[in-house]
MDTraj code that builds the backbone (N, CA, C; nanometers):
import mdtraj as md
import numpy as np

residues = "MET THR ASP PRO LEU ILE ASP VAL ALA ALA TRP ARG GLU ARG LEU ALA ALA LEU GLN SER SER GLU VAL SER ALA ALA VAL ILE VAL GLN CYS ASP LEU MET TRP LEU GLN PRO GLY LEU VAL GLY LEU ARG ASN GLU ILE ASP ARG ALA VAL MET ASN ALA LEU LEU ARG ARG GLY ALA GLY LEU THR VAL ASP ARG VAL ILE LEU HIS ASN LEU PRO VAL ASP SER GLY ALA ALA ALA ARG PRO ALA SER ALA ASP ARG ALA PHE GLU GLU TRP HIS HIS ARG LEU SER ALA THR SER LEU LEU LEU CYS ALA SER ASP ARG PRO ALA PRO LYS ILE HIS ARG LEU ILE LEU ASP GLY ASP GLN SER SER ALA PRO ILE PRO ASP MET VAL GLU VAL LEU ASP ASN GLY ASP TRP THR ASP HIS GLN ARG ALA GLY LEU ALA LEU ASP ILE ILE HIS THR VAL GLY ALA THR THR PRO LEU THR GLY TYR ASP MET PRO LEU ASP GLY PRO PHE GLY ASP ALA ASP PRO SER VAL TYR MET".split()
xyz = np.array([
    [1.7775, 4.4529, 9.2819],
    [1.6645, 4.3674, 9.3106],
    [1.6251, 4.2928, 9.1837],
    [1.5974, 4.1658, 9.1940],
    [1.5503, 4.0879, 9.0800],
    [1.4210, 4.0188, 9.1179],
    [1.3533, 3.9666, 9.0177],
    [1.2282, 3.8958, 9.0395],
    [1.2589, 3.7574, 9.0970],
    [1.1841, 3.7142, 9.1993],
    [1.2122, 3.5835, 9.2602],
    [1.1847, 3.4669, 9.1652],
    [1.1114, 3.4910, 9.0566],
    [1.0818, 3.3843, 8.9606],
    [1.1986, 3.3579, 8.8657],
    [1.2953, 3.4463, 8.8639],
    [1.4101, 3.4311, 8.7750],
    [1.5247, 3.3678, 8.8516],
    [1.5750, 3.2584, 8.7989],
    [1.6920, 3.1938, 8.8567],
    [1.8148, 3.2624, 8.7954],
    [1.8580, 3.3689, 8.8590],
    [1.9663, 3.4521, 8.8062],
    [2.0928, 3.3692, 8.7842],
    [2.1243, 3.2804, 8.8762],
    [2.2451, 3.1978, 8.8631],
    [2.2375, 3.1099, 8.7385],
    [2.1215, 3.0534, 8.7108],
    [2.1064, 2.9685, 8.5922],
    [2.1207, 3.0505, 8.4634],
    [2.0615, 3.1714, 8.4614],
    [2.0756, 3.2576, 8.3442],
    [2.2232, 3.2931, 8.3218],
    [2.2914, 3.3305, 8.4289],
    [2.4325, 3.3689, 8.4159],
    [2.5177, 3.2505, 8.3706],
    [2.4895, 3.1323, 8.4219],
    [2.5655, 3.0129, 8.3838],
    [2.5483, 2.9829, 8.2346],
    [2.4255, 2.9882, 8.1872],
    [2.4004, 2.9600, 8.0449],
    [2.4608, 3.0689, 7.9568],
    [2.4530, 3.1927, 8.0001],
    [2.5123, 3.3018, 7.9216],
    [2.6641, 3.2911, 7.9182],
    [2.7245, 3.2492, 8.0278],
    [2.8701, 3.2296, 8.0302],
    [2.9102, 3.1191, 7.9330],
    [2.8230, 3.0213, 7.9137],
    [2.8523, 2.9114, 7.8212],
    [2.8645, 2.9587, 7.6769],
    [2.8109, 3.0764, 7.6462],
    [2.8213, 3.1290, 7.5096],
    [2.9663, 3.1511, 7.4675],
    [3.0554, 3.1656, 7.5644],
    [3.1971, 3.1862, 7.5341],
    [3.2669, 3.0565, 7.4930],
    [3.2074, 2.9419, 7.5230],
    [3.2692, 2.8125, 7.4953],
    [3.2647, 2.7787, 7.3466],
    [3.3740, 2.7282, 7.2950],
    [3.3779, 2.6894, 7.1532],
    [3.2899, 2.5680, 7.1251],
    [3.2506, 2.4934, 7.2297],
    [3.1616, 2.3786, 7.2109],
    [3.0169, 2.4214, 7.1900],
    [2.9842, 2.5449, 7.2255],
    [2.8477, 2.5965, 7.2078],
    [2.8403, 2.6640, 7.0706],
    [2.7500, 2.6120, 6.9867],
    [2.7382, 2.6666, 6.8514],
    [2.6123, 2.7500, 6.8311],
    [2.5160, 2.7385, 6.9234],
    [2.3921, 2.8144, 6.9082],
    [2.3278, 2.8357, 7.0446],
    [2.2421, 2.9351, 7.0486],
    [2.1647, 2.9624, 7.1696],
    [2.0294, 3.0173, 7.1288],
    [1.9308, 2.9879, 7.2096],
    [1.7993, 3.0486, 7.1942],
    [1.7646, 3.1112, 7.3285],
    [1.7303, 3.2399, 7.3231],
    [1.7005, 3.3170, 7.4439],
    [1.5605, 3.3742, 7.4279],
    [1.4748, 3.3475, 7.5246],
    [1.3379, 3.3993, 7.5225],
    [1.3199, 3.4894, 7.6440],
    [1.2771, 3.6116, 7.6185],
    [1.2475, 3.7082, 7.7243],
    [1.1160, 3.7772, 7.6897],
    [1.0072, 3.7069, 7.7085],
    [0.8756, 3.7591, 7.6720],
    [0.7856, 3.7917, 7.7901],
    [0.8274, 3.7598, 7.9098],
    [0.7459, 3.7916, 8.0260],
    [0.7556, 3.9413, 8.0534],
    [0.6454, 4.0002, 8.0925],
    [0.6438, 4.1441, 8.1209],
    [0.7320, 4.1823, 8.2389],
    [0.7721, 4.0835, 8.3191],
    [0.8586, 4.1143, 8.4335],
    [0.9908, 4.1767, 8.3882],
    [1.0364, 4.1458, 8.2651],
    [1.1623, 4.2011, 8.2147],
    [1.1566, 4.3524, 8.2022],
    [1.0366, 4.4091, 8.2019],
    [1.0208, 4.5534, 8.1867],
    [1.0147, 4.6256, 8.3207],
    [1.0227, 4.5510, 8.4298],
    [1.0199, 4.6120, 8.5625],
    [1.1522, 4.6835, 8.5898],
    [1.1449, 4.7979, 8.6562],
    [1.2675, 4.8740, 8.6854],
    [1.3735, 4.7924, 8.7599],
    [1.3327, 4.7014, 8.8454],
    [1.4281, 4.6216, 8.9225],
    [1.5056, 4.5209, 8.8389],
    [1.4627, 4.4972, 8.7157],
    [1.5312, 4.3996, 8.6303],
    [1.6136, 4.4634, 8.5184],
    [1.6222, 4.5948, 8.5168],
    [1.7004, 4.6627, 8.4130],
    [1.8458, 4.6150, 8.4151],
    [1.9036, 4.6042, 8.5329],
    [2.0437, 4.5619, 8.5434],
    [2.0656, 4.4225, 8.4876],
    [1.9787, 4.3280, 8.5218],
    [1.9918, 4.1920, 8.4702],
    [1.9655, 4.1877, 8.3202],
    [1.8653, 4.2602, 8.2749],
    [1.8355, 4.2656, 8.1305],
    [1.9567, 4.3206, 8.0540],
    [2.0177, 4.4260, 8.1072],
    [2.1359, 4.4826, 8.0426],
    [2.2540, 4.3852, 8.0464],
    [2.2671, 4.3139, 8.1562],
    [2.3737, 4.2131, 8.1684],
    [2.3580, 4.1038, 8.0619],
    [2.2352, 4.0612, 8.0391],
    [2.2078, 3.9594, 7.9369],
    [2.2419, 4.0139, 7.7990],
    [2.1983, 4.1365, 7.7704],
    [2.2277, 4.1988, 7.6406],
    [2.3785, 4.2094, 7.6178],
    [2.4516, 4.2516, 7.7213],
    [2.5982, 4.2639, 7.7086],
    [2.6636, 4.1278, 7.6881],
    [2.6177, 4.0262, 7.7594],
    [2.6766, 3.8920, 7.7465],
    [2.6586, 3.8386, 7.6049],
    [2.5415, 3.8612, 7.5461],
    [2.5170, 3.8160, 7.4088],
    [2.6075, 3.8920, 7.3127],
    [2.6137, 4.0221, 7.3279],
    [2.6959, 4.1034, 7.2378],
    [2.8439, 4.0662, 7.2503],
    [2.8928, 4.0511, 7.3731],
    [3.0336, 4.0149, 7.3934],
    [3.0656, 3.8785, 7.3332],
    [2.9749, 3.7825, 7.3508],
    [2.9988, 3.6493, 7.2946],
    [3.0049, 3.6550, 7.1425],
    [2.9163, 3.7308, 7.0822],
    [2.9173, 3.7407, 6.9354],
    [3.0407, 3.8153, 6.8853],
    [3.0840, 3.9164, 6.9587],
    [3.2053, 3.9880, 6.9193],
    [3.3287, 3.8982, 6.9292],
    [3.3370, 3.8193, 7.0356],
    [3.4527, 3.7320, 7.0558],
    [3.4507, 3.6083, 6.9670],
    [3.3326, 3.5498, 6.9509],
    [3.3222, 3.4209, 6.8827],
    [3.2992, 3.4348, 6.7332],
    [3.2385, 3.5427, 6.6903],
    [3.2130, 3.5620, 6.5482],
    [3.1167, 3.4594, 6.4908],
    [3.1502, 3.4079, 6.3736],
    [3.0605, 3.3194, 6.2991],
    [3.0424, 3.1828, 6.3651],
    [3.1174, 3.1509, 6.4681],
    [3.1044, 3.0217, 6.5346],
    [2.9855, 3.0118, 6.6281],
    [2.9077, 3.1193, 6.6381],
    [2.7957, 3.1214, 6.7313],
    [2.6745, 3.1850, 6.6645],
    [2.5599, 3.1185, 6.6764],
    [2.4332, 3.1712, 6.6279],
    [2.3428, 3.1926, 6.7479],
    [2.2868, 3.3116, 6.7586],
    [2.1975, 3.3420, 6.8702],
    [2.0628, 3.3859, 6.8148],
    [1.9581, 3.3173, 6.8587],
    [1.8205, 3.3562, 6.8286],
    [1.7587, 3.4065, 6.9580],
    [1.7063, 3.5275, 6.9523],
    [1.6399, 3.5848, 7.0697],
    [1.4941, 3.6079, 7.0355],
    [1.4078, 3.5818, 7.1317],
    [1.2651, 3.6068, 7.1148],
    [1.2224, 3.7062, 7.2225],
    [1.1689, 3.8183, 7.1770],
    [1.1133, 3.9193, 7.2661],
    [0.9734, 3.9515, 7.2139],
    [0.8987, 4.0276, 7.2875],
    [0.7645, 4.0628, 7.2428],
    [0.7689, 4.1679, 7.1327],
    [0.6821, 4.1532, 7.0349],
    [0.6629, 4.2539, 6.9310],
    [0.5720, 4.3643, 6.9842],
    [0.4721, 4.3215, 7.0578],
    [0.3742, 4.4138, 7.1128],
    [0.3405, 4.3708, 7.2560],
    [0.3038, 4.4678, 7.3339],
    [0.2626, 4.4375, 7.4705],
    [0.1178, 4.3904, 7.4679],
    [0.0816, 4.2999, 7.5586],
    [-0.0576, 4.2550, 7.5609],
    [-0.1514, 4.3702, 7.5951],
    [-0.2723, 4.3602, 7.5440],
    [-0.3725, 4.4611, 7.5741],
    [-0.4086, 4.4479, 7.7217],
    [-0.4195, 4.5613, 7.7891],
    [-0.4581, 4.5583, 7.9307],
    [-0.5939, 4.4913, 7.9452],
    [-0.6013, 4.3972, 8.0358],
    [-0.7268, 4.3259, 8.0587],
    [-0.8190, 4.4009, 8.1524],
    [-0.7740, 4.5111, 8.2059],
    [-0.8562, 4.5896, 8.2966],
    [-0.8315, 4.5558, 8.4426],
    [-0.7700, 4.4423, 8.4685],
    [-0.7458, 4.4016, 8.6072],
    [-0.6493, 4.4986, 8.6745],
    [-0.5312, 4.5077, 8.6226],
    [-0.4310, 4.6005, 8.6749],
    [-0.3678, 4.6720, 8.5565],
    [-0.3827, 4.8015, 8.5539],
    [-0.3270, 4.8776, 8.4428],
    [-0.1747, 4.8682, 8.4439],
    [-0.1191, 4.8533, 8.3258],
    [0.0263, 4.8455, 8.3114],
    [0.0841, 4.9853, 8.3346],
    [0.1888, 4.9948, 8.4148],
    [0.2475, 5.1277, 8.4388],
    [0.3121, 5.1827, 8.3109],
    [0.3104, 5.3136, 8.2973],
    [0.3712, 5.3795, 8.1814],
    [0.5192, 5.3466, 8.1718],
    [0.5827, 5.3200, 8.2862],
    [0.7254, 5.2870, 8.2845],
    [0.7511, 5.1583, 8.2054],
    [0.6561, 5.0650, 8.2037],
    [0.6726, 4.9411, 8.1270],
    [0.6718, 4.9720, 7.9775],
    [0.5835, 5.0609, 7.9350],
    [0.5804, 5.0999, 7.7939],
    [0.7107, 5.1674, 7.7526],
    [0.7623, 5.2558, 7.8388],
    [0.8891, 5.3228, 7.8087],
    [1.0048, 5.2234, 7.8057],
    [1.0074, 5.1296, 7.9012],
    [1.1135, 5.0288, 7.9052],
    [1.1074, 4.9407, 7.7809],
    [0.9880, 4.9050, 7.7377],
    [0.9677, 4.8227, 7.6183],
    [1.0267, 4.8936, 7.4955],
    [0.9904, 5.0183, 7.4795],
    [1.0400, 5.0954, 7.3648],
    [1.1921, 5.1141, 7.3701],
    [1.2440, 5.1484, 7.4874],
    [1.3884, 5.1689, 7.5031],
    [1.4654, 5.0410, 7.4723],
    [1.4160, 4.9276, 7.5193],
    [1.4833, 4.7998, 7.4966],
    [1.4872, 4.7667, 7.3478],
    [1.3779, 4.7870, 7.2787],
    [1.3760, 4.7625, 7.1340],
    [1.4761, 4.8521, 7.0618],
    [1.4800, 4.9783, 7.1003],
    [1.5763, 5.0711, 7.0387],
    [1.7200, 5.0233, 7.0618],
    [1.7498, 4.9833, 7.1855],
    [1.8860, 4.9413, 7.2180],
    [1.9242, 4.8125, 7.1451],
    [1.8314, 4.7169, 7.1399],
    [1.8611, 4.5919, 7.0686],
    [1.8815, 4.6178, 6.9196],
    [1.8044, 4.7076, 6.8643],
    [1.8196, 4.7425, 6.7233],
    [1.9542, 4.8100, 6.6987],
    [1.9913, 4.9033, 6.7856],
    [2.1202, 4.9713, 6.7719],
    [2.2353, 4.8728, 6.7874],
    [2.2233, 4.7787, 6.8807],
    [2.3268, 4.6771, 6.9004],
    [2.3447, 4.5929, 6.7745],
    [2.2344, 4.5549, 6.7133],
    [2.2422, 4.4758, 6.5899],
    [2.3131, 4.5535, 6.4799],
    [2.2824, 4.6823, 6.4704],
    [2.3498, 4.7651, 6.3693],
    [2.4995, 4.7745, 6.3953],
    [2.5374, 4.7886, 6.5235],
    [2.6795, 4.7969, 6.5580],
    [2.7522, 4.6667, 6.5242],
    [2.6906, 4.5536, 6.5548],
    [2.7543, 4.4251, 6.5239],
    [2.7684, 4.4066, 6.3732],
    [2.6667, 4.4434, 6.2989],
    [2.6752, 4.4319, 6.1527],
    [2.7844, 4.5226, 6.0977],
    [2.7974, 4.6433, 6.1558],
    [2.9012, 4.7364, 6.1113],
    [3.0406, 4.6830, 6.1411],
    [3.0524, 4.5943, 6.2414],
    [3.1830, 4.5391, 6.2765],
    [3.2093, 4.4062, 6.2039],
    [3.1243, 4.3727, 6.1084],
    [3.1351, 4.2472, 6.0331],
    [3.1229, 4.1250, 6.1234],
    [3.0531, 4.1388, 6.2324],
    [3.0251, 4.0277, 6.3230],
    [2.8790, 3.9894, 6.3065],
    [2.8479, 3.8637, 6.3292],
    [2.7069, 3.8264, 6.3199],
    [2.6283, 3.8877, 6.4355],
    [2.5127, 3.9378, 6.4040],
    [2.4251, 3.9931, 6.5072],
    [2.3276, 3.8846, 6.5505],
    [2.2756, 3.8970, 6.6711],
    [2.1734, 3.7993, 6.7095],
    [2.0511, 3.8173, 6.6199],
    [1.9830, 3.7077, 6.5918],
    [1.8577, 3.7165, 6.5178],
    [1.7506, 3.7420, 6.6226],
    [1.6916, 3.8589, 6.6172],
    [1.5922, 3.8965, 6.7168],
    [1.4546, 3.8821, 6.6534],
    [1.3767, 3.7920, 6.7111],
    [1.2429, 3.7618, 6.6631],
    [1.1442, 3.8241, 6.7610],
    [1.0558, 3.9099, 6.7085],
    [0.9552, 3.9729, 6.7942],
    [0.8265, 3.8913, 6.7851],
    [0.7883, 3.8324, 6.8968],
    [0.6695, 3.7488, 6.9042],
    [0.5445, 3.8352, 6.9007],
    [0.4577, 3.8062, 6.8059],
    [0.3347, 3.8832, 6.7882],
    [0.2250, 3.8200, 6.8747],
    [0.1744, 3.8969, 6.9691],
    [0.0642, 3.8508, 7.0533],
    [-0.0679, 3.8891, 6.9892],
    [-0.1612, 3.7960, 6.9882],
    [-0.2959, 3.8271, 6.9422],
    [-0.3621, 3.9179, 7.0449],
    [-0.4668, 3.9855, 7.0040],
    [-0.5342, 4.0803, 7.0914],
    [-0.5848, 4.0219, 7.2213],
    [-0.6184, 3.8923, 7.2215],
    [-0.6726, 3.8328, 7.3433],
    [-0.5665, 3.7614, 7.4279],
    [-0.4429, 3.7587, 7.3811],
    [-0.3370, 3.6926, 7.4578],
    [-0.2851, 3.7869, 7.5655],
    [-0.2752, 3.7343, 7.6879],
    [-0.2234, 3.8171, 7.7965],
    [-0.0772, 3.7847, 7.8272],
    [-0.0254, 3.6786, 7.7641],
    [0.1147, 3.6416, 7.7845],
    [0.1630, 3.5573, 7.6666],
    [0.2922, 3.5394, 7.6607],
    [0.3533, 3.4603, 7.5532],
    [0.3262, 3.3111, 7.5744],
    [0.3134, 3.2348, 7.4657],
    [0.2867, 3.0912, 7.4782],
    [0.4114, 3.0067, 7.5050],
    [0.5249, 3.0708, 7.5281],
    [0.6487, 2.9976, 7.5584],
    [0.7134, 3.0578, 7.6825],
    [0.7833, 2.9756, 7.7595],
    [0.8478, 3.0276, 7.8806],
    [0.9775, 3.1015, 7.8465],
    [1.0163, 3.1905, 7.9361],
    [1.1460, 3.2566, 7.9217],
    [1.2550, 3.1532, 7.9450],
    [1.3656, 3.1690, 7.8708],
    [1.4713, 3.0677, 7.8800],
    [1.5998, 3.1149, 7.8157],
    [1.7074, 3.0463, 7.8504],
    [1.8335, 3.0486, 7.7767],
    [1.8685, 2.9018, 7.7581],
    [1.8675, 2.8563, 7.6352],
    [1.9071, 2.7186, 7.6050],
    [2.0228, 2.7255, 7.5056],
    [2.1240, 2.6439, 7.5273],
    [2.2404, 2.6449, 7.4398],
    [2.2598, 2.5081, 7.3741],
    [2.3115, 2.5117, 7.2531],
    [2.3441, 2.3906, 7.1786],
    [2.4917, 2.3616, 7.2031],
    [2.5178, 2.2672, 7.2917],
    [2.6520, 2.2344, 7.3367],
    [2.6901, 2.0973, 7.2801],
    [2.7912, 2.0951, 7.1925],
    [2.8340, 1.9708, 7.1274],
    [2.7175, 1.8982, 7.0616],
    [2.6292, 1.9732, 6.9979],
    [2.5173, 1.9151, 6.9249],
    [2.3953, 1.8804, 7.0077],
    [2.3989, 1.9044, 7.1395],
    [2.2852, 1.8751, 7.2270],
    [2.2354, 2.0021, 7.2952],
    [2.1038, 2.0235, 7.2890],
    [2.0445, 2.1361, 7.3598],
    [2.0429, 2.1074, 7.5083],
    [2.0624, 2.2100, 7.5894],
    [2.0571, 2.1931, 7.7339],
    [1.9192, 2.1433, 7.7769],
    [1.8150, 2.1841, 7.7084],
    [1.6797, 2.1314, 7.7304],
    [1.6132, 2.1248, 7.5936],
    [1.6070, 2.0031, 7.5376],
    [1.5539, 1.9837, 7.4019],
    [1.4105, 2.0329, 7.3884],
    [1.3276, 2.0038, 7.4866],
    [1.1862, 2.0388, 7.4780],
    [1.1664, 2.1901, 7.4764],
    [1.2319, 2.2594, 7.5681],
    [1.2168, 2.4051, 7.5742],
    [1.2754, 2.4723, 7.4497],
    [1.3929, 2.4291, 7.4086],
    [1.4524, 2.4864, 7.2879],
    [1.3620, 2.4597, 7.1677],
    [1.3051, 2.3392, 7.1617],
    [1.2141, 2.3047, 7.0524],
    [1.0918, 2.3940, 7.0479],
    [1.0368, 2.4262, 7.1646],
    [0.9216, 2.5171, 7.1700],
    [0.9568, 2.6532, 7.1091],
    [1.0700, 2.7059, 7.1494],
    [1.1119, 2.8368, 7.0992],
    [1.1406, 2.8309, 6.9495],
    [1.2112, 2.7280, 6.9048],
    [1.2447, 2.7176, 6.7623],
    [1.1203, 2.6957, 6.6772],
    [1.0218, 2.6221, 6.7296],
    [0.8955, 2.6052, 6.6564],
    [0.8260, 2.7390, 6.6352],
    [0.8243, 2.8215, 6.7404],
    [0.7624, 2.9548, 6.7284],
    [0.8383, 3.0388, 6.6263],
    [0.9712, 3.0355, 6.6347],
    [1.0537, 3.1146, 6.5434],
    [1.0267, 3.0758, 6.3980],
    [1.0084, 2.9464, 6.3736],
    [0.9898, 2.8977, 6.2368],
    [0.8440, 2.8916, 6.1920],
    [0.7506, 2.9348, 6.2767],
    [0.6100, 2.9395, 6.2374],
    [0.5848, 3.0705, 6.1641],
    [0.5436, 3.0597, 6.0403],
    [0.5194, 3.1774, 5.9579],
    [0.4118, 3.2644, 6.0221],
    [0.4424, 3.3914, 6.0385],
    [0.3482, 3.4874, 6.0939],
    [0.3466, 3.4969, 6.2453],
    [0.4221, 3.4122, 6.3136],
    [0.4243, 3.4178, 6.4606],
    [0.5184, 3.5261, 6.5115],
    [0.6224, 3.5541, 6.4355],
    [0.7200, 3.6548, 6.4756],
    [0.7509, 3.7462, 6.3578],
    [0.8140, 3.8547, 6.3897],
    [0.8660, 3.9461, 6.2893],
    [1.0066, 3.9860, 6.3351],
    [1.1004, 4.0009, 6.2432],
    [1.2367, 4.0322, 6.2868],
    [1.2501, 4.1768, 6.3341],
    [1.3391, 4.1966, 6.4288],
    [1.3763, 4.3311, 6.4711],
    [1.5022, 4.3674, 6.3932],
    [1.4936, 4.4725, 6.3180],
    [1.6095, 4.5185, 6.2408],
    [1.6297, 4.6675, 6.2678],
    [1.7431, 4.7175, 6.2275],
    [1.7708, 4.8595, 6.2403],
    [1.6784, 4.9437, 6.1545],
    [1.6224, 4.8832, 6.0513],
    [1.5343, 4.9576, 5.9621],
    [1.3950, 4.9767, 6.0214],
    [1.3585, 4.8920, 6.1180],
    [1.2266, 4.9021, 6.1810],
    [1.2186, 5.0145, 6.2819],
    [1.3291, 5.0477, 6.3406],
    [1.3287, 5.1418, 6.4506],
    [1.3662, 5.2801, 6.4007],
    [1.2996, 5.3832, 6.4523],
    [1.3324, 5.5192, 6.4118],
    [1.4604, 5.5668, 6.4813],
    [1.5728, 5.5323, 6.4228],
    [1.7023, 5.5713, 6.4797],
    [1.7459, 5.7057, 6.4228],
    [1.6507, 5.7986, 6.4213],
    [1.6838, 5.9304, 6.3710],
    [1.7483, 6.0117, 6.4817],
    [1.7964, 6.1227, 6.4461],
    [1.8642, 6.2074, 6.5441],
    [1.9875, 6.2655, 6.4818],
    [2.0583, 6.3466, 6.5551],
    [2.1715, 6.4180, 6.4978],
    [2.2765, 6.3273, 6.4347],
    [2.3078, 6.2142, 6.4981],
    [2.4111, 6.1270, 6.4448],
    [2.3636, 5.9821, 6.4370],
    [2.2361, 5.9592, 6.4436],
    [2.1792, 5.8252, 6.4486],
    [2.2186, 5.7374, 6.3317],
    [2.2142, 5.7911, 6.2111],
    [2.2472, 5.7085, 6.0953],
    [2.3947, 5.6776, 6.0878],
    [2.4778, 5.7695, 6.1328],
    [2.6218, 5.7494, 6.1234],
    [2.6771, 5.6679, 6.2396],
    [2.6151, 5.6793, 6.3547],
    [2.6706, 5.6126, 6.4728],
    [2.5582, 5.5683, 6.5657],
    [2.5088, 5.4434, 6.5483],
    [2.3997, 5.3967, 6.6331],
    [2.4370, 5.3829, 6.7804],
    [2.5651, 5.3966, 6.8149],
    [2.6045, 5.3828, 6.9554],
    [2.5475, 5.4964, 7.0413],
    [2.4997, 5.6052, 6.9792],
    [2.4421, 5.7121, 7.0590],
    [2.3171, 5.6658, 7.1322],
    [2.2600, 5.5521, 7.0899],
    [2.1399, 5.5003, 7.1543],
    [2.1704, 5.3974, 7.2617],
    [2.2951, 5.3671, 7.2862],
    [2.3318, 5.2652, 7.3840],
    [2.3379, 5.3247, 7.5214],
])
top = md.Topology()
chain = top.add_chain()
for i, resn in enumerate(residues, 1):
    res = top.add_residue(resn, chain, resSeq=i)
    for name in ("N", "CA", "C"):
        top.add_atom(name, md.element.get_by_symbol(name[0]), res)
traj = md.Trajectory(xyz[None], top)
């Protein structure tokens, strides 16, 4: 089951374009809380795998910037956020961090993951979710890509997700981050 607001075919088409040698960059935004719903785990994982596979295959010929939330919005009191969303949020951050460590260990470029910092009164991200690719020097949607890149380059709007930020402790965590995948 997926959310009716997500055009799954469009996401898959843009993600498939990451394999093309004409695509040199991509910006992916996944800041809507819907990504934390149990019904979207499969699609979220599919997106993560597509990015990782493209970077493994393409290497330095592809730059990927991803924007995810740094923090969940404060509950406004209207509808309490289910605990499963908090767990999904934490698990996703751990997995993305472990993936970045694995790519770095393989001498492949990792996606640059920017965590969007929400102010206390913000109930949602100021940019829409998207996958935009730079194909032969042209963005699939200049305006949307520009919005995401402006946020990424605004000092203090985001913080990077790195392997050092996440507590990847455990019996073999430091030696093999794949245990978190």
